[in-house]
Z-matrix of the N, CA and C atoms (Angstrom, degrees):
N
C 1 1.452
C 2 1.535 1 108.07
N 3 1.306 2 115.55 1 132.69
C 4 1.453 3 121.50 2 -179.61
C 5 1.529 4 110.48 3 -75.63
N 6 1.335 5 115.06 4 138.18
C 7 1.466 6 120.14 5 177.75
C 8 1.526 7 108.83 6 -89.37
N 9 1.337 8 116.02 7 135.08
C 10 1.457 9 122.05 8 178.19
C 11 1.526 10 107.87 9 -103.37
N 12 1.330 11 116.08 10 119.77
C 13 1.456 12 121.79 11 179.33
C 14 1.519 13 109.29 12 -88.84
N 15 1.326 14 115.53 13 127.18
C 16 1.457 15 121.61 14 -173.57
C 17 1.526 16 110.08 15 -127.39
N 18 1.324 17 115.82 16 133.98
C 19 1.465 18 121.89 17 171.58
C 20 1.525 19 107.38 18 -93.23
N 21 1.322 20 116.51 19 127.82
C 22 1.467 21 122.06 20 -176.09
C 23 1.523 22 109.14 21 -122.96
N 24 1.335 23 115.77 22 135.25
C 25 1.465 24 120.70 23 -179.91
C 26 1.522 25 110.78 24 -112.80
N 27 1.324 26 114.85 25 124.61
C 28 1.464 27 121.45 26 168.47
C 29 1.522 28 103.64 27 -98.14
N 30 1.325 29 115.89 28 99.93
C 31 1.466 30 121.75 29 -174.58
C 32 1.519 31 108.37 30 -93.74
N 33 1.329 32 115.50 31 118.01
C 34 1.457 33 122.09 32 -176.57
C 35 1.531 34 109.10 33 -112.93
N 36 1.328 35 116.53 34 127.87
C 37 1.471 36 119.32 35 178.84
C 38 1.531 37 110.63 36 -90.37
N 39 1.305 38 116.55 37 -178.03
C 40 1.469 39 121.63 38 -177.23
C 41 1.525 40 113.35 39 -64.99
N 42 1.327 41 117.33 40 -20.67
C 43 1.465 42 121.72 41 177.91
C 44 1.530 43 111.82 42 -92.74
N 45 1.336 44 115.71 43 10.74
C 46 1.463 45 122.94 44 -177.35
C 47 1.522 46 112.59 45 60.33
N 48 1.324 47 115.90 46 33.09
C 49 1.466 48 120.66 47 171.06
C 50 1.519 49 107.34 48 -96.09
N 51 1.309 50 115.77 49 149.32
C 52 1.463 51 121.85 50 -177.02
C 53 1.526 52 109.42 51 -112.22
N 54 1.332 53 115.44 52 142.78
C 55 1.464 54 121.16 53 -179.63
C 56 1.526 55 109.74 54 -86.79
N 57 1.330 56 116.00 55 126.16
C 58 1.465 57 121.11 56 175.14
C 59 1.525 58 108.40 57 -124.52
N 60 1.321 59 114.90 58 154.46
C 61 1.461 60 121.13 59 -178.66
C 62 1.526 61 109.16 60 -133.57
N 63 1.324 62 115.39 61 146.34
C 64 1.468 63 119.97 62 -179.99
C 65 1.525 64 109.43 63 -94.08
N 66 1.323 65 115.23 64 127.17
C 67 1.468 66 120.57 65 179.55
C 68 1.535 67 109.66 66 -69.80
N 69 1.328 68 115.51 67 139.25
C 70 1.460 69 119.82 68 175.87
C 71 1.534 70 109.03 69 -61.58
N 72 1.321 71 115.64 70 145.71
C 73 1.462 72 121.48 71 -175.13
C 74 1.527 73 113.72 72 -57.26
N 75 1.331 74 118.58 73 -32.42
C 76 1.468 75 120.74 74 -175.42
C 77 1.534 76 113.27 75 -79.43
N 78 1.317 77 118.41 76 -7.09
C 79 1.464 78 122.18 77 -178.86
C 80 1.530 79 111.63 78 -87.68
N 81 1.330 80 116.26 79 161.88
C 82 1.462 81 121.52 80 172.81
C 83 1.534 82 107.62 81 -55.49
N 84 1.308 83 117.38 82 132.23
C 85 1.467 84 123.17 83 -176.70
C 86 1.539 85 110.97 84 62.89
N 87 1.320 86 116.22 85 29.29
C 88 1.458 87 122.49 86 -177.94
C 89 1.517 88 113.14 87 -59.26
N 90 1.346 89 114.77 88 147.03
C 91 1.445 90 121.84 89 179.32
C 92 1.516 91 113.67 90 85.34
N 93 1.331 92 116.74 91 -7.38
C 94 1.461 93 120.51 92 178.86
C 95 1.533 94 109.26 93 -96.68
N 96 1.317 95 115.47 94 161.32
C 97 1.457 96 122.05 95 178.60
C 98 1.513 97 109.05 96 -89.05
N 99 1.321 98 116.08 97 153.75
C 100 1.457 99 120.39 98 -178.67
C 101 1.523 100 110.13 99 -150.72
N 102 1.311 101 114.26 100 168.96
C 103 1.453 102 120.86 101 168.93
C 104 1.525 103 105.37 102 -90.17
N 105 1.339 104 118.67 103 134.97
C 106 1.468 105 120.54 104 -175.27
C 107 1.526 106 112.42 105 -58.55
N 108 1.308 107 114.79 106 153.58
C 109 1.458 108 121.55 107 178.60
C 110 1.508 109 110.11 108 158.13
N 111 1.319 110 115.79 109 -169.81
C 112 1.448 111 119.69 110 179.93
C 113 1.511 112 112.50 111 -179.57
N 114 1.319 113 114.39 112 -176.27
C 115 1.458 114 121.96 113 -174.87
C 116 1.524 115 112.29 114 -61.08
N 117 1.324 116 113.32 115 140.68
C 118 1.458 117 120.43 116 172.42
C 119 1.522 118 106.38 117 -88.78
N 120 1.327 119 116.55 118 120.88
C 121 1.465 120 121.34 119 -178.20
C 122 1.532 121 110.38 120 -74.90
N 123 1.326 122 115.45 121 159.14
C 124 1.459 123 121.22 122 177.71
C 125 1.528 124 109.07 123 -56.85
N 126 1.324 125 116.55 124 136.05
C 127 1.469 126 124.00 125 179.14
C 128 1.535 127 113.16 126 64.80
N 129 1.333 128 117.48 127 21.65
C 130 1.457 129 121.68 128 178.23
C 131 1.530 130 108.34 129 -112.43
N 132 1.322 131 117.91 130 134.21
C 133 1.464 132 120.48 131 176.85
C 134 1.529 133 109.10 132 -72.38
N 135 1.313 134 114.62 133 158.37
C 136 1.467 135 119.20 134 177.52
C 137 1.519 136 110.61 135 -59.93
N 138 1.340 137 116.60 136 -42.13
C 139 1.467 138 120.84 137 -178.47
C 140 1.529 139 111.52 138 -61.62
N 141 1.335 140 116.43 139 -42.17
C 142 1.475 141 119.86 140 178.99
C 143 1.520 142 110.65 141 -68.10
N 144 1.332 143 116.95 142 -41.17
C 145 1.462 144 120.76 143 178.34
C 146 1.523 145 110.54 144 -62.79
N 147 1.322 146 115.93 145 -42.26
C 148 1.463 147 120.90 146 179.80
C 149 1.532 148 110.24 147 -59.81
N 150 1.324 149 116.00 148 -50.44
C 151 1.468 150 120.42 149 -179.18
C 152 1.531 151 110.83 150 -61.62
N 153 1.329 152 117.08 151 -43.94
C 154 1.467 153 121.38 152 -178.89
C 155 1.526 154 111.06 153 -64.26
N 156 1.318 155 116.44 154 -49.42
C 157 1.469 156 120.48 155 -177.21
C 158 1.532 157 111.85 156 -63.71
N 159 1.325 158 117.19 157 -40.07
C 160 1.459 159 120.11 158 -178.75
C 161 1.523 160 110.46 159 -67.80
N 162 1.319 161 116.79 160 -39.37
C 163 1.475 162 120.58 161 176.22
C 164 1.535 163 109.78 162 -63.21
N 165 1.343 164 116.88 163 -44.63
C 166 1.463 165 121.46 164 -178.34
C 167 1.531 166 112.80 165 -67.93
N 168 1.323 167 117.45 166 -37.78
C 169 1.459 168 120.88 167 -173.68
C 170 1.521 169 114.52 168 -87.52
N 171 1.352 170 116.43 169 -42.71
C 172 1.456 171 118.57 170 -173.72
C 173 1.526 172 113.83 171 -126.70
N 174 1.334 173 117.38 172 4.42
C 175 1.456 174 121.38 173 170.32
C 176 1.513 175 117.06 174 72.20
N 177 1.328 176 117.07 175 19.03
C 178 1.463 177 117.91 176 177.21
C 179 1.520 178 110.03 177 -113.42
N 180 1.325 179 115.90 178 158.50
C 181 1.453 180 122.02 179 -179.33
C 182 1.526 181 109.10 180 -107.23
N 183 1.321 182 115.37 181 122.26
C 184 1.459 183 121.58 182 -179.56
C 185 1.526 184 109.41 183 -72.49
N 186 1.322 185 116.96 184 127.90
C 187 1.465 186 122.69 185 177.62
C 188 1.525 187 111.92 186 -108.84
N 189 1.333 188 117.48 187 -34.29
C 190 1.459 189 120.70 188 179.64
C 191 1.521 190 109.05 189 -146.62
N 192 1.332 191 115.32 190 127.67
C 193 1.460 192 121.08 191 179.01
C 194 1.525 193 108.77 192 -144.97
N 195 1.321 194 115.44 193 148.61
C 196 1.461 195 119.89 194 177.50
C 197 1.535 196 109.13 195 -136.13
N 198 1.343 197 116.69 196 148.65
C 199 1.466 198 119.83 197 -177.39
C 200 1.524 199 112.22 198 -65.69
N 201 1.322 200 115.78 199 142.56
C 202 1.468 201 121.80 200 178.66
C 203 1.528 202 110.80 201 -111.84
N 204 1.334 203 116.30 202 -55.75
C 205 1.472 204 121.01 203 -176.11
C 206 1.531 205 108.49 204 -163.58
N 207 1.327 206 115.29 205 151.55
C 208 1.470 207 121.78 206 168.80
C 209 1.514 208 105.76 207 -117.70
N 210 1.330 209 115.99 208 127.74
C 211 1.458 210 118.45 209 178.81
C 212 1.517 211 110.92 210 -141.27
N 213 1.323 212 114.11 211 144.84
C 214 1.457 213 121.83 212 177.70
C 215 1.523 214 108.40 213 -105.38
N 216 1.338 215 114.61 214 143.52
C 217 1.459 216 118.85 215 178.94
C 218 1.521 217 108.95 216 -143.54
N 219 1.314 218 115.87 217 132.82
C 220 1.462 219 122.20 218 179.46
C 221 1.526 220 108.58 219 -105.65
N 222 1.341 221 115.79 220 111.35
C 223 1.463 222 121.05 221 178.22
C 224 1.530 223 112.07 222 -84.15
N 225 1.316 224 117.28 223 -2.09
C 226 1.456 225 120.19 224 -176.24
C 227 1.513 226 111.14 225 95.49
N 228 1.328 227 116.36 226 -48.81
C 229 1.467 228 121.18 227 177.68
C 230 1.524 229 111.74 228 -101.35
N 231 1.338 230 116.43 229 -7.57
C 232 1.457 231 120.54 230 -176.91
C 233 1.524 232 109.03 231 -158.23
N 234 1.341 233 116.17 232 134.44
C 235 1.456 234 122.54 233 176.43
C 236 1.526 235 107.93 234 -107.72
N 237 1.326 236 116.79 235 123.83
C 238 1.467 237 120.51 236 -178.91
C 239 1.525 238 109.84 237 -120.08
N 240 1.322 239 114.26 238 145.94
C 241 1.454 240 121.22 239 171.38
C 242 1.524 241 106.15 240 -118.79
N 243 1.330 242 116.01 241 114.13
C 244 1.458 243 121.31 242 -176.63
C 245 1.526 244 109.88 243 -98.56
N 246 1.320 245 116.26 244 119.45
C 247 1.462 246 122.47 245 174.48
C 248 1.525 247 105.24 246 -102.01
N 249 1.321 248 115.98 247 101.51
C 250 1.464 249 122.60 248 -169.02
C 251 1.531 250 110.42 249 -98.71
N 252 1.332 251 115.24 250 130.46
C 253 1.457 252 122.72 251 179.94
C 254 1.523 253 109.59 252 -124.23
N 255 1.319 254 116.18 253 146.54
C 256 1.460 255 121.71 254 174.41
C 257 1.522 256 107.39 255 -97.11
N 258 1.331 257 115.92 256 122.88
C 259 1.464 258 122.14 257 178.33
C 260 1.522 259 107.25 258 -100.52
N 261 1.344 260 115.91 259 116.80
C 262 1.460 261 120.64 260 -177.62
C 263 1.521 262 112.79 261 -111.16
N 264 1.331 263 117.14 262 -12.14
C 265 1.455 264 120.21 263 175.71
C 266 1.516 265 108.74 264 -136.43
N 267 1.341 266 114.92 265 132.43
C 268 1.455 267 121.14 266 -179.40
C 269 1.523 268 108.70 267 -156.80
N 270 1.320 269 115.19 268 162.84
C 271 1.460 270 120.23 269 174.14
C 272 1.521 271 109.04 270 -121.17
N 273 1.330 272 115.01 271 154.44
C 274 1.454 273 121.15 272 -179.52
C 275 1.515 274 111.09 273 98.58
N 276 1.319 275 114.65 274 170.63
C 277 1.455 276 122.21 275 177.49
C 278 1.520 277 109.24 276 -110.16
N 279 1.311 278 116.15 277 128.28
C 280 1.464 279 120.78 278 -177.40
C 281 1.523 280 111.37 279 -66.23
N 282 1.315 281 114.94 280 132.57
C 283 1.466 282 122.80 281 174.35
C 284 1.528 283 108.08 282 -138.82
N 285 1.309 284 116.95 283 158.68
C 286 1.460 285 121.09 284 175.50
C 287 1.520 286 109.22 285 -81.71
N 288 1.326 287 116.53 286 83.29
C 289 1.468 288 121.58 287 -176.03
C 290 1.524 289 110.93 288 -56.82
N 291 1.329 290 116.63 289 -36.34
C 292 1.468 291 121.63 290 -179.18
C 293 1.532 292 111.12 291 -94.00
N 294 1.324 293 115.93 292 22.94
C 295 1.458 294 124.42 293 179.95
C 296 1.526 295 113.06 294 62.35
N 297 1.313 296 115.76 295 25.27
C 298 1.466 297 120.62 296 175.21
C 299 1.525 298 108.50 297 -88.88
N 300 1.326 299 115.13 298 152.12
C 301 1.461 300 120.49 299 176.91
C 302 1.527 301 108.33 300 -75.03
N 303 1.332 302 116.54 301 135.19
C 304 1.457 303 121.03 302 175.97
C 305 1.523 304 109.23 303 -128.70
N 306 1.327 305 115.84 304 155.89
C 307 1.469 306 121.19 305 178.33
C 308 1.522 307 109.57 306 -149.20
N 309 1.329 308 114.80 307 145.16
C 310 1.462 309 121.37 308 166.84
C 311 1.521 310 105.38 309 -93.25
N 312 1.318 311 116.50 310 123.86
C 313 1.463 312 119.84 311 -173.37
C 314 1.523 313 110.65 312 -132.13
N 315 1.330 314 115.93 313 146.74
C 316 1.456 315 120.53 314 172.23
C 317 1.524 316 108.99 315 -64.53
N 318 1.317 317 116.62 316 140.34
C 319 1.459 318 120.85 317 -179.73
C 320 1.525 319 110.34 318 -55.40
N 321 1.317 320 117.15 319 -40.60
C 322 1.474 321 120.53 320 -178.27
C 323 1.527 322 112.51 321 -62.12
N 324 1.328 323 118.14 322 -20.47
C 325 1.466 324 121.58 323 -179.47
C 326 1.522 325 113.75 324 -91.85
N 327 1.330 326 118.46 325 -3.83
C 328 1.466 327 120.33 326 -177.86
C 329 1.521 328 112.19 327 -60.33
N 330 1.324 329 116.88 328 -28.12
C 331 1.464 330 120.09 329 179.93
C 332 1.530 331 112.41 330 -69.07
N 333 1.318 332 117.71 331 -11.19
C 334 1.468 333 121.64 332 177.59
C 335 1.524 334 112.53 333 -84.34
N 336 1.330 335 118.05 334 -3.01
C 337 1.459 336 123.26 335 -177.29
C 338 1.521 337 109.58 336 -113.09
N 339 1.335 338 115.80 337 153.02
C 340 1.456 339 121.16 338 175.69
C 341 1.526 340 108.29 339 -94.31
N 342 1.330 341 115.77 340 117.08
C 343 1.457 342 123.48 341 178.58
C 344 1.529 343 109.00 342 -111.25
N 345 1.335 344 118.19 343 158.39
C 346 1.468 345 119.35 344 169.99
C 347 1.532 346 109.30 345 -57.80
N 348 1.319 347 116.92 346 148.04
C 349 1.465 348 121.06 347 -177.08
C 350 1.524 349 112.73 348 -55.48
N 351 1.314 350 117.79 349 -33.99
C 352 1.461 351 121.44 350 -178.80
C 353 1.521 352 112.08 351 -61.78
N 354 1.321 353 117.90 352 -21.27
C 355 1.463 354 122.07 353 -177.98
C 356 1.527 355 114.21 354 -83.37
N 357 1.331 356 117.90 355 -11.32
C 358 1.467 357 119.73 356 -174.84
C 359 1.529 358 113.28 357 -59.54
N 360 1.344 359 119.60 358 -43.02
C 361 1.474 360 118.16 359 177.87
C 362 1.537 361 112.78 360 -61.07
N 363 1.311 362 117.42 361 -32.20
C 364 1.468 363 121.17 362 177.95
C 365 1.529 364 109.43 363 -66.21
N 366 1.318 365 116.03 364 -47.00
C 367 1.467 366 121.16 365 179.37
C 368 1.533 367 110.25 366 -60.93
N 369 1.330 368 116.66 367 -42.11
C 370 1.467 369 120.33 368 179.26
C 371 1.530 370 111.05 369 -59.88
N 372 1.323 371 117.48 370 -44.20
C 373 1.467 372 121.37 371 178.66
C 374 1.520 373 110.35 372 -62.53
N 375 1.330 374 116.47 373 -45.30
C 376 1.474 375 120.19 374 -178.87
C 377 1.533 376 111.48 375 -63.02
N 378 1.319 377 116.71 376 -40.81
C 379 1.466 378 120.23 377 179.38
C 380 1.528 379 110.20 378 -62.88
N 381 1.313 380 118.33 379 -40.28
C 382 1.464 381 121.08 380 177.87
C 383 1.518 382 111.43 381 -68.25
N 384 1.329 383 116.45 382 -40.46
C 385 1.466 384 120.91 383 -174.63
C 386 1.524 385 112.52 384 -73.85
N 387 1.330 386 117.61 385 -39.90
C 388 1.465 387 120.86 386 -171.93
C 389 1.519 388 114.71 387 -106.25
N 390 1.315 389 118.08 388 -3.20
C 391 1.467 390 120.10 389 -179.30
C 392 1.519 391 112.94 390 -119.95
N 393 1.314 392 116.32 391 19.92
C 394 1.473 393 117.93 392 -178.33
C 395 1.500 394 111.66 393 -100.67
């Protein structure tokens, strides 16, 4: 099974709210919430993929990001490697460029949403970091 490398952005605003987006129903893990991001193209750095995907998906420009975690997850039908970055500085106003629903949410409320299983370690880290 081919591994899909994905750049993932945990975008945090000045109020320590995080941006989440709802996956379209027809996509893998459709109907669930996620942190924005997408596939890293061949010969593309994670940082470039992150900036490109965030601009394409939510219309903001990444100014400052730092690595959080890399994790692999096997869904059975798909193997993903998530390279997760925390974005703390950006310009623009987030919108659902691909007509997906987006929300700024308190980290403590992330447990009220259904995320793909691969996202659980990210949520756990955020809950420890922002709720202590």
